[in-house]
matplotlib code that plots the C-alpha trace (Angstrom):
import matplotlib.pyplot as plt

x = [-0.1, 1.5, 2.4, 0.4, -2.9, -5.6, -6.8, -9.8, -10.1, -13.3, -14.2, -13.8, -9.9, -9.5, -10.9, -8.9, -5.7, -6.4, -8.0, -5.7, -7.8, -8.0, -4.7, -3.9, -6.3, -4.9, -1.6, -2.6, -4.5, -1.8, 0.5, -1.8, -2.0, 1.3, 1.7, -1.2, 0.8, 4.1, 2.6, 0.7, -2.2, -4.7, -8.7, -11.6, -14.7, -16.3, -18.5, -15.2, -14.4, -17.6, -18.1, -14.3, -15.2, -18.0, -16.7, -13.2, -14.4, -17.4, -16.2, -12.5, -12.9, -10.5, -10.2, -12.0, -9.0, -7.0, -9.4, -9.7, -5.9, -6.2, -8.8, -6.9, -4.1, -6.4, -7.4, -3.9, -5.6, -7.6, -11.1, -14.4, -17.1, -20.7, -23.2, -26.7, -25.9, -23.4, -26.6, -28.9, -25.8, -25.7, -29.1, -28.3, -25.2, -27.4, -30.0, -27.7, -25.4, -27.7, -25.5, -26.2, -26.7, -24.0, -21.5, -23.2, -22.0, -18.3, -18.3, -19.5, -17.0, -13.9, -15.1, -15.5, -12.2, -10.7, -9.5, -8.6, -8.9, -11.5, -10.0, -12.7, -14.0, -17.6, -17.8, -16.7, -13.0, -12.2, -15.5, -15.7, -17.9, -18.0, -14.7, -13.3, -12.0, -12.7, -9.8, -10.0, -6.7, -7.1, -7.3, -4.2, -3.0, -0.7]
y = [-0.3, 3.4, 5.6, 8.5, 6.8, 8.4, 5.8, 6.8, 6.0, 5.1, 6.2, 2.4, 2.4, 5.8, 5.3, 2.2, 3.8, 5.8, 3.4, 1.6, -1.2, -2.1, -4.3, -5.6, -3.4, -0.7, -1.6, -2.3, 1.0, 3.0, 1.5, 2.3, 5.9, 6.3, 5.1, 7.2, 10.5, 9.6, 9.0, 11.9, 9.6, 10.3, 11.1, 11.4, 13.4, 15.7, 12.8, 10.8, 13.8, 13.9, 10.3, 10.3, 13.0, 11.6, 7.8, 8.7, 11.0, 8.5, 5.2, 5.6, 8.2, 10.3, 13.8, 16.3, 18.6, 15.8, 14.2, 18.1, 18.5, 14.8, 16.5, 19.9, 17.6, 15.4, 18.4, 18.5, 15.4, 15.6, 16.2, 15.8, 18.0, 16.4, 18.7, 17.7, 16.3, 13.8, 12.9, 12.1, 10.1, 8.1, 7.0, 5.8, 3.7, 2.6, 0.7, 0.0, -2.2, -2.6, -1.1, 1.3, 4.8, 5.7, 3.4, 4.5, 8.0, 7.2, 5.3, 8.4, 10.5, 8.1, 8.5, 11.7, 12.2, 10.0, 7.1, 3.7, 2.2, 2.3, 1.2, -0.3, -3.2, -2.5, -3.4, -6.8, -6.9, -6.8, -5.5, -2.4, 0.4, 3.2, 2.2, 2.3, -0.9, -2.0, -3.1, -4.8, -3.9, -6.7, -9.6, -11.0, -10.9, -13.2]
z = [0.0, -0.9, 2.1, 0.5, 1.0, 3.3, 6.1, 8.0, 11.6, 13.4, 17.1, 18.4, 17.4, 18.5, 21.9, 22.4, 21.8, 25.0, 26.9, 29.5, 30.1, 26.6, 26.9, 23.4, 21.5, 23.0, 21.9, 18.5, 18.3, 19.5, 17.0, 14.5, 15.5, 15.5, 11.9, 10.3, 12.5, 10.7, 7.2, 7.3, 6.1, 9.1, 8.3, 10.8, 10.8, 13.2, 14.1, 15.3, 17.3, 18.7, 19.7, 20.7, 23.3, 24.8, 24.8, 26.3, 29.0, 29.9, 28.9, 29.8, 32.5, 30.7, 32.2, 29.9, 29.3, 28.3, 25.7, 24.6, 24.1, 21.8, 19.6, 19.1, 18.1, 16.1, 13.8, 12.1, 10.4, 7.3, 9.1, 7.2, 8.2, 6.9, 5.7, 4.6, 1.1, 3.2, 5.5, 2.9, 1.0, 4.2, 3.9, 0.6, 1.7, 4.7, 2.5, -0.2, 2.1, 4.9, 7.8, 10.5, 9.8, 11.9, 10.0, 7.0, 7.8, 8.8, 5.3, 3.7, 5.2, 4.3, 1.0, 0.7, 2.2, -0.6, 1.6, 0.5, 3.9, 6.9, 10.3, 12.4, 13.9, 13.4, 9.5, 8.0, 7.3, 3.6, 2.6, 0.1, 0.7, -1.9, -2.8, 0.7, 1.9, 5.7, 7.6, 11.0, 13.1, 15.6, 13.0, 12.2, 8.6, 6.8]

ax = plt.figure().add_subplot(projection="3d")
ax.plot(x, y, z, "-o")
ax.set_aspect("equal")
plt.show()
């Protein structure tokens, strides 16, 4: 895979990276996050940032100031800001692929950001949606 390919990071992977209770998932998520930082290929959306704040301050009990600082750092990535047409497109994606609306909104954001890969554990590994291939970072390959 060329180093210049944009890759979209779903919320759950981001939360695991900062969850001290996630063990091997935290380790793999941290590794992936570092790879995306170094390659400058990381993409997220406003939805991911919102869900990250809610999940990290709730589930992982991180201090809101720490989470706010992480979000500020992530703003250096390519960030998709969905508008009404994206919501409408997500409805079509939901209906076409029979996935949840929220996953469809993530797929649309990854597609609109020009991403080749969507890192998530919420969709089927290897499945292609709207030209974006899903990769579950917790499934061993090769």
